[in-house]
C-alpha positions as a printed NumPy array, in Angstrom:
array([[  0.   ,   0.   ,   0.   ],
       [  1.355,   3.428,  -0.968],
       [  1.718,   5.873,   1.919],
       [  2.958,   9.13 ,   0.332],
       [  3.24 ,  10.856,   3.691],
       [  6.295,   8.679,   4.429],
       [  8.164,  10.897,   1.958],
       [  7.32 ,  13.959,   4.061],
       [ 10.461,  15.589,   5.497],
       [  8.872,  18.794,   6.777],
       [  8.543,  19.284,  10.521],
       [  4.944,  19.665,  11.701],
       [  3.68 ,  23.086,  12.763],
       [  1.701,  23.518,  15.983],
       [ -0.627,  26.301,  17.068],
       [ -3.212,  26.751,  19.805],
       [ -6.054,  28.93 ,  20.991],
       [ -8.582,  29.125,  23.806],
       [-12.04 ,  28.94 ,  22.237],
       [-15.642,  28.95 ,  23.374],
       [-17.334,  25.558,  23.649],
       [-20.971,  24.639,  23.091],
       [-20.477,  21.17 ,  24.568],
       [-22.809,  21.114,  27.607],
       [-20.371,  18.856,  29.48 ],
       [-17.624,  21.476,  29.117],
       [-17.315,  24.685,  31.109],
       [-17.96 ,  27.073,  28.24 ],
       [-14.36 ,  26.982,  27.06 ],
       [-11.764,  24.611,  25.626],
       [ -8.153,  24.502,  24.485],
       [ -7.555,  23.718,  20.809],
       [ -4.107,  22.482,  19.779],
       [ -3.662,  22.047,  16.027],
       [ -0.87 ,  20.207,  14.207],
       [ -0.448,  20.928,  10.502],
       [  1.618,  18.517,   8.426],
       [  2.714,  19.887,   5.05 ],
       [  3.133,  16.401,   3.6  ],
       [  0.073,  14.85 ,   5.206],
       [  1.881,  12.704,   7.778],
       [ -0.5  ,  12.137,  10.723],
       [  0.364,  13.067,  14.298],
       [  1.462,   9.978,  16.245],
       [ -0.558,  11.055,  19.236],
       [  0.119,   7.794,  21.074],
       [  3.789,   8.806,  21.413],
       [  3.074,  12.22 ,  22.906],
       [  3.349,  12.963,  26.609],
       [  1.387,  15.68 ,  28.37 ],
       [  2.468,  17.806,  31.304],
       [  0.086,  19.699,  33.571],
       [  1.752,  22.396,  35.678],
       [  5.106,  20.645,  35.3  ],
       [  3.923,  17.097,  36.01 ],
       [  3.395,  14.409,  33.393],
       [ -0.229,  13.342,  33.355],
       [ -2.446,  11.164,  31.199],
       [ -5.391,  13.066,  29.762],
       [ -8.848,  11.805,  30.74 ],
       [-10.833,  10.452,  27.809],
       [-14.058,  12.059,  28.989],
       [-14.741,  15.343,  27.101],
       [-11.276,  15.394,  25.474],
       [-10.95 ,  14.62 ,  21.761],
       [ -8.27 ,  13.89 ,  19.192],
       [ -9.55 ,  14.601,  15.671],
       [ -7.623,  13.521,  12.577],
       [ -8.162,  14.941,   9.11 ],
       [ -6.068,  15.265,   5.976],
       [ -3.018,  17.465,   6.641],
       [ -4.365,  18.512,  10.055],
       [ -4.756,  16.918,  13.476],
       [ -6.409,  18.615,  16.415],
       [ -6.693,  18.157,  20.149],
       [ -9.845,  19.558,  21.754],
       [ -9.121,  19.688,  25.473],
       [-11.376,  20.379,  28.423],
       [ -8.656,  22.293,  30.233],
       [-10.799,  23.388,  33.235],
       [-11.214,  19.671,  34.005],
       [ -7.564,  18.824,  33.361],
       [ -6.343,  21.702,  35.562],
       [ -9.177,  21.574,  38.122],
       [ -7.013,  20.913,  41.197],
       [ -4.678,  23.769,  40.276],
       [ -7.456,  26.185,  39.355],
       [ -9.297,  25.576,  42.628],
       [ -6.386,  27.073,  44.575],
       [ -5.375,  29.726,  42.031],
       [ -5.735,  33.491,  42.169],
       [ -6.86 ,  35.822,  39.42 ],
       [ -3.993,  36.309,  36.971],
       [ -2.134,  33.099,  37.845],
       [ -0.637,  31.253,  34.876],
       [ -0.185,  27.485,  34.583],
       [  1.731,  25.604,  31.929],
       [  0.349,  22.904,  29.674],
       [  3.115,  21.203,  27.706],
       [  3.306,  18.507,  25.042],
       [  6.48 ,  16.467,  24.565],
       [  7.513,  13.772,  22.085],
       [  5.675,  15.369,  19.186],
       [  6.276,  13.132,  16.169],
       [  4.382,  12.616,  12.911],
       [  3.968,   9.411,  10.927],
       [  7.016,  10.144,   8.774],
       [  9.267,  10.551,  11.804],
       [  9.413,  14.353,  11.715],
       [  9.457,  15.896,  15.161],
       [  8.584,  19.154,  16.855],
       [ 10.201,  20.455,  20.037],
       [  8.304,  20.616,  23.314],
       [  5.223,  22.792,  22.878],
       [  4.041,  24.953,  25.768],
       [  0.626,  26.581,  26.233],
       [  0.073,  29.123,  29.038],
       [ -3.25 ,  28.729,  30.864],
       [ -4.173,  32.014,  32.538],
       [ -6.826,  32.49 ,  35.21 ],
       [ -8.987,  35.445,  34.172],
       [-11.926,  36.18 ,  36.452],
       [-13.236,  39.013,  34.275],
       [-13.867,  36.748,  31.287],
       [-15.579,  33.948,  33.229],
       [-19.369,  34.149,  33.02 ],
       [-20.036,  30.417,  33.426],
       [-20.642,  28.539,  36.664],
       [-18.834,  25.283,  37.477],
       [-19.542,  22.031,  35.665],
       [-20.141,  18.765,  37.513],
       [-17.818,  15.786,  37.257],
       [-18.658,  13.18 ,  39.917],
       [-20.472,  12.336,  43.165],
       [-19.786,   9.616,  45.723],
       [-22.113,   9.211,  48.694],
       [-21.556,   7.485,  52.019],
       [-23.709,   4.617,  53.306],
       [-26.769,   6.799,  53.929],
       [-27.434,   6.294,  50.198],
       [-28.141,   2.753,  49.035],
       [-28.217,   3.687,  45.336],
       [-28.569,   6.85 ,  43.319],
       [-28.34 ,   8.109,  39.781],
       [-28.393,  11.475,  38.132],
       [-26.998,  12.382,  34.745],
       [-24.579,  15.122,  35.786],
       [-20.876,  14.933,  34.992],
       [-19.519,  11.781,  33.414],
       [-22.816,   9.975,  34.125],
       [-24.477,  11.749,  31.184],
       [-23.086,   9.098,  28.855],
       [-25.411,   6.271,  29.904],
       [-29.164,   5.941,  30.384],
       [-28.607,   3.402,  33.208],
       [-32.29 ,   2.414,  33.524],
       [-33.7  ,  -0.328,  31.286],
       [-36.715,   0.374,  29.037],
       [-39.514,  -2.03 ,  28.212],
       [-39.523,  -3.43 ,  24.679],
       [-39.828,  -0.76 ,  21.966],
       [-39.803,   2.063,  24.528],
       [-37.557,   5.   ,  23.699],
       [-34.859,   6.001,  26.176],
       [-32.053,   8.544,  26.076],
       [-30.263,  11.282,  27.976],
       [-31.051,  14.91 ,  27.134],
       [-28.303,  17.379,  27.953],
       [-28.903,  20.922,  26.763],
       [-26.371,  23.699,  27.184],
       [-26.892,  25.51 ,  30.485],
       [-29.353,  22.931,  31.854],
       [-29.161,  19.878,  34.087],
       [-29.183,  16.673,  32.032],
       [-31.982,  14.164,  32.577],
       [-33.333,  10.841,  31.358],
       [-36.056,  10.978,  28.704],
       [-38.386,   7.955,  28.479],
       [-40.89 ,   7.568,  25.625],
       [-43.859,   5.22 ,  25.587],
       [-44.748,   2.516,  23.095],
       [-48.382,   3.186,  22.235],
       [-50.418,   3.354,  25.48 ],
       [-47.813,   1.986,  27.888],
       [-44.286,   2.587,  29.06 ],
       [-41.939,   1.194,  31.702],
       [-38.388,   1.796,  32.824],
       [-36.767,  -0.289,  35.54 ],
       [-33.618,  -0.556,  37.609],
       [-32.182,  -3.581,  39.402],
       [-31.441,  -2.832,  43.058],
       [-30.539,  -4.555,  46.296],
       [-32.621,  -2.543,  48.725],
       [-33.8  ,  -3.327,  52.23 ],
       [-36.35 ,  -0.656,  53.2  ],
       [-35.726,  -1.355,  56.883],
       [-32.182,   0.   ,  56.393],
       [-32.821,   2.7  ,  53.762],
       [-36.486,   3.688,  54.107],
       [-36.734,   6.461,  51.507],
       [-37.261,   6.557,  47.756],
       [-36.889,  10.014,  46.177],
       [-36.806,  11.237,  42.576],
       [-37.99 ,  14.008,  40.263],
       [-40.315,  13.653,  37.259],
       [-41.564,  15.959,  34.515],
       [-43.756,  15.478,  31.454],
       [-44.667,  17.93 ,  28.679],
       [-48.084,  16.316,  28.204],
       [-49.769,  15.077,  31.367],
       [-53.011,  13.125,  30.937],
       [-55.366,  13.246,  33.912],
       [-56.794,   9.784,  33.249],
       [-53.442,   8.076,  32.883],
       [-51.814,   5.865,  35.495],
       [-48.3  ,   6.726,  36.654],
       [-46.858,   4.53 ,  39.361],
       [-43.757,   3.083,  40.923],
       [-43.697,  -0.707,  41.146],
       [-41.407,  -2.284,  43.745],
       [-40.659,  -5.989,  43.312],
       [-39.293,  -8.016,  46.223],
       [-36.792, -10.849,  45.965],
       [-39.656, -13.321,  46.473],
       [-41.617, -11.829,  43.57 ],
       [-44.204,  -9.73 ,  45.396],
       [-45.143,  -6.352,  43.889],
       [-46.024,  -3.146,  45.712],
       [-47.151,   0.011,  43.925],
       [-46.93 ,   3.723,  44.697],
       [-49.395,   5.808,  42.699],
       [-47.876,   9.058,  41.467],
       [-51.023,  10.863,  40.374],
       [-54.113,   9.585,  42.202],
       [-54.107,   7.682,  45.479],
       [-54.948,   3.999,  45.026],
       [-56.895,   1.381,  46.978],
       [-55.414,  -1.926,  45.819],
       [-54.187,  -4.268,  48.535],
       [-50.51 ,  -3.708,  47.762],
       [-50.835,   0.004,  47.017],
       [-48.648,   2.091,  49.33 ],
       [-50.071,   5.525,  48.477],
       [-53.592,   5.439,  49.902],
       [-54.128,   9.145,  50.567],
       [-52.065,  11.608,  48.488],
       [-53.094,  13.003,  45.092],
       [-50.367,  14.788,  43.151],
       [-51.06 ,  17.866,  41.024],
       [-49.173,  17.579,  37.741],
       [-48.529,  20.495,  35.401],
       [-47.05 ,  20.22 ,  31.938],
       [-43.299,  20.925,  31.834],
       [-43.052,  21.321,  35.615],
       [-40.763,  19.091,  37.661],
       [-42.414,  17.295,  40.576],
       [-40.299,  16.246,  43.553],
       [-41.345,  12.907,  45.045],
       [-40.089,  11.465,  48.314],
       [-41.604,   8.424,  50.026],
       [-40.81 ,   6.701,  53.3  ],
       [-41.434,   3.22 ,  51.922],
       [-40.684,   1.513,  55.235],
       [-43.435,   3.453,  57.01 ],
       [-45.845,   3.019,  54.091],
       [-45.383,  -0.756,  54.247],
       [-46.081,  -0.724,  57.973],
       [-49.274,   1.274,  57.436],
       [-50.741,  -1.358,  55.104],
       [-50.066,  -4.127,  57.613],
       [-46.6  ,  -5.524,  56.875],
       [-45.373,  -6.711,  60.278],
       [-42.002,  -5.881,  61.787],
       [-40.369,  -9.248,  61.047],
       [-41.52 ,  -9.329,  57.431],
       [-40.334,  -5.757,  57.003],
       [-36.927,  -6.54 ,  58.498],
       [-36.514,  -9.459,  56.07 ],
       [-37.897,  -7.688,  52.999],
       [-35.604,  -6.793,  50.118],
       [-36.511,  -5.193,  46.812],
       [-34.776,  -6.379,  43.663],
       [-36.371,  -4.036,  41.121],
       [-37.757,  -0.513,  41.025],
       [-39.878,   0.377,  37.987],
       [-41.768,   3.465,  36.853],
       [-44.817,   2.526,  34.799],
       [-47.313,   4.477,  32.722],
       [-50.656,   3.284,  31.406],
       [-53.379,   5.047,  29.417],
       [-51.038,   7.411,  27.581],
       [-50.383,   8.078,  23.897],
       [-47.65 ,   6.714,  21.665],
       [-44.168,   8.202,  22.068],
       [-45.088,  10.46 ,  24.992],
       [-42.22 ,  11.626,  27.18 ],
       [-41.579,  11.341,  30.886],
       [-38.34 ,  12.826,  32.207],
       [-36.511,  11.52 ,  35.279],
       [-33.692,  12.981,  37.355],
       [-32.058,  12.732,  40.79 ],
       [-33.141,   9.209,  41.743],
       [-32.188,   8.189,  45.311],
       [-32.73 ,   5.242,  47.646],
       [-31.576,   6.628,  50.966],
       [-31.834,   6.829,  54.737],
       [-29.536,   7.466,  57.687],
       [-25.817,   6.718,  58.002],
       [-25.006,   3.467,  59.783],
       [-22.84 ,   5.305,  62.315],
       [-23.947,   8.889,  62.864],
       [-20.759,   9.63 ,  64.811],
       [-18.736,   9.167,  61.621],
       [-20.745,  11.777,  59.753],
       [-22.199,  11.426,  56.283],
       [-19.591,  12.566,  53.795],
       [-20.438,  13.408,  50.194],
       [-17.377,  13.471,  47.962],
       [-18.016,  15.558,  44.877],
       [-15.97 ,  17.057,  42.088],
       [-16.703,  19.973,  39.785],
       [-14.482,  22.037,  37.513],
       [-14.366,  25.662,  36.444],
       [-12.059,  27.924,  34.453],
       [-11.729,  30.196,  37.504],
       [-11.66 ,  27.4  ,  40.068],
       [-14.396,  26.027,  42.318],
       [-14.922,  27.779,  45.659],
       [-17.82 ,  26.039,  47.418],
       [-21.007,  23.99 ,  47.347],
       [-24.243,  25.838,  48.1  ],
       [-27.148,  23.733,  49.415],
       [-30.559,  25.436,  49.602],
       [-33.436,  23.816,  51.486],
       [-36.597,  24.029,  49.347],
       [-40.131,  23.323,  50.572],
       [-42.895,  21.468,  48.722],
       [-44.148,  24.718,  47.182],
       [-40.712,  25.519,  45.751],
       [-39.883,  28.212,  48.31 ],
       [-36.285,  28.588,  49.491],
       [-36.202,  28.135,  53.274],
       [-32.546,  28.319,  54.287],
       [-29.107,  27.551,  52.909],
       [-25.689,  26.294,  53.905],
       [-22.42 ,  26.818,  52.039],
       [-19.709,  24.139,  52.213],
       [-16.189,  25.41 ,  51.505],
       [-14.342,  22.098,  51.938],
       [-14.108,  20.806,  48.373],
       [-13.016,  17.341,  49.436],
       [-15.391,  16.403,  52.259],
       [-18.956,  17.687,  52.542],
       [-20.625,  16.322,  55.67 ],
       [-24.347,  16.049,  54.989],
       [-24.947,  15.645,  58.73 ],
       [-24.863,  19.447,  58.844],
       [-28.017,  19.521,  56.716],
       [-29.629,  16.501,  58.36 ],
       [-29.432,  18.153,  61.782],
       [-32.104,  20.631,  60.622],
       [-34.356,  18.124,  58.839],
       [-37.209,  15.918,  59.995],
       [-38.544,  13.47 ,  57.441],
       [-37.338,  13.792,  53.857],
       [-36.353,  17.207,  52.516],
       [-35.094,  18.339,  49.106],
       [-32.024,  20.552,  48.636],
       [-31.023,  22.424,  45.493],
       [-27.245,  22.044,  45.29 ],
       [-25.003,  24.241,  43.158],
       [-21.253,  24.591,  42.937],
       [-19.954,  28.162,  43.087],
       [-16.793,  29.359,  41.366],
       [-14.272,  31.903,  42.64 ],
       [-16.071,  34.66 ,  40.732],
       [-19.475,  33.814,  42.226],
       [-21.056,  32.093,  39.215],
       [-23.285,  29.124,  40.079],
       [-23.496,  25.758,  38.338],
       [-26.674,  24.137,  37.109],
       [-28.206,  22.407,  40.14 ],
       [-28.48 ,  18.827,  41.136],
       [-31.198,  17.985,  43.657],
       [-30.41 ,  16.121,  46.856],
       [-32.954,  14.511,  49.22 ],
       [-31.957,  14.31 ,  52.887],
       [-33.751,  12.136,  55.44 ],
       [-33.699,  13.096,  59.107],
       [-35.411,  11.935,  62.27 ]])
């Protein structure tokens, strides 16, 4: 096979620029590094080494791209993520160095070490932080939202022919979009959940076309195959229905915040203490009946949660966000059922956020709107956190 670029003897030429980004997983900006090869020899990117503030570092695959085209190769780098630990402790005007070594093209032509200055500029930053990851302590049995790297997978399983995908618009929190197949729709998640240990199930739902006569419900399936339902629009009366008294008022395109103490609901319908202690759910499903074909229901911030096993050890949330000006804090705002802000707490420790501080003021299950704040004062899109307290 002929490979004309092997005859190329011209050294590649590199250039760079900081450019705006419309990728909703970015932080509004990106670093573009372009290699131009006069003879068409491709950049041997696998041989390159990258140095962040003087230290060699592998680049994360998430949100960073290498794009090859004829005569040109380009790196698109999410530099606020790559430099996040440095930016979080930086001051306005600080400059960090991003360097590329071992720059070689496919014909063996090389380029000397290439250095890009990364400057912190508060005045140009109009974008709040972007989420990367969350890790909860044992007060949370299982959770899923679609912020940060989680936006890449739907996680839940759809019924046959149901549509399912993640919607992530610029400047908005991502969420799961489920679409029905004709008059029905179901999504489900395998769990290992003992309600005696983690009593609460919390999540948020929104639909652009609510139908008053439809059925929307959670179905909980135990390890011995028994089903319990929680009606999400009208209270039900079936023997295994857990919501016997609450009707929910849906509005098109408005998020509803649901939080249920499943342990207490089971007790109220007559499940005795021993059966409750032994009970374990293996599946949680959200079902719709009596709807139209391809109708959407959106899901976000799904939690199975309760109290920490040892309250003396606290309840530490480990979270990571990134921002071109550095992340300063996490703001948690307590919001009531009517959507009114009640009180707030700002966590400035970026490594350990003890949710016991919030739980101390909560009785029952309470929702918090959580936003990361950057050094300039810009806020991220929120994720919603339910906290259970006694």
